N, C-alpha and C positions, 0 to 999 in steps of 0.2 A: 181880492180881499183875503182869501184863505191863505195864499202864498205869503203875504206880508205878515200874517200872524205867525206862521211857522218860522219865518226868518227872525222875527223878534224873539221867539222862544229860544231858538238856536243860539243867538248872540248872547242872551242873558246867561246861558248855561256854560259857555266856553270861557268866561272870565274867571278863572280859578286862581290866578296869580301863582302858577306852579313854578315859574323860573325865578322867583325872588327868594334870596336866601333869608333864613331866619337866624338872627343873631341872638346870642345869649345875653341876658341883661345882667347888670352887676349884682342885684340881690340874688338872682338864681345862681350865679357863680359862687357867691359867698356861702349860700346854703349848701351847695354841693361840696365845698371844701370841708365843712364841719360834719358831714355825714360819715358814719363808720361803715366800712366795707367788711362784711362778715365773710370769712373764708371757711368753706366746708371741707371736711375730709370725706373720702369715699365711704368710710364706715358710717358717718352721720347720714349719708344719703342712701345707705343700704344698697350699694352697688359693688360689684367685684371688678377689679381691673385685671384683665388677662387678655392676651393677644390670641386671636383666632388665626393668625397668619403663621406660616412655617417657612423659614428660609430653606429652600431645597438646594440651591447651588448659586455660587457667585463666581463669575468669570469676567476676564477683561475683554473689551471689545476687540475685534480683529483689526489688524493694521490696514490702513487705507492704501490703495494703489497710488503710485506716483502719477501726478497729473501731466498732461501734455499741453504745451504752448503751441497755439496755431497762429499762423501769420496773416491769414485772410479769412473772410467770411465764407468764401467758397470751400476752403479746406475744412472749416468747422462744420459746414453742412454735409460734406462728404463723410467726415468721421461720424457724425450723428446718424447718417443713413446706413453706412456700411458696418461700423464697429459696434455702435450702441443700439442699432435697430430701433431708434426712437422715431425718426421721420419716415 
C-alpha cells in the first residue's frame, strides 16, 4: 500500500512537459514589434569603461616540424615508443 502511494506521487511530479517547445503567438509578436528599445550610454549608467588588461608581448607561434609518413602500424608504434616516448 505504501509503495503504491509513493509511485503515484512520483509519476504526478515528473510530467512537466519540459521537452515541448513554446511558440510565440501572433499577438505577442505584434506587441514586440511596436515596443521601443532604449539604448543607454555608459554615462547614464554611471559606469566607466576602461580595460584592466595590458598587452605585454605579441609573438608569432613557432614553426611546426615536418611530419613523417609511416608505411605500417609496426613502424608507427616503433616511432611512438622510441622517438616520441609516448608508449
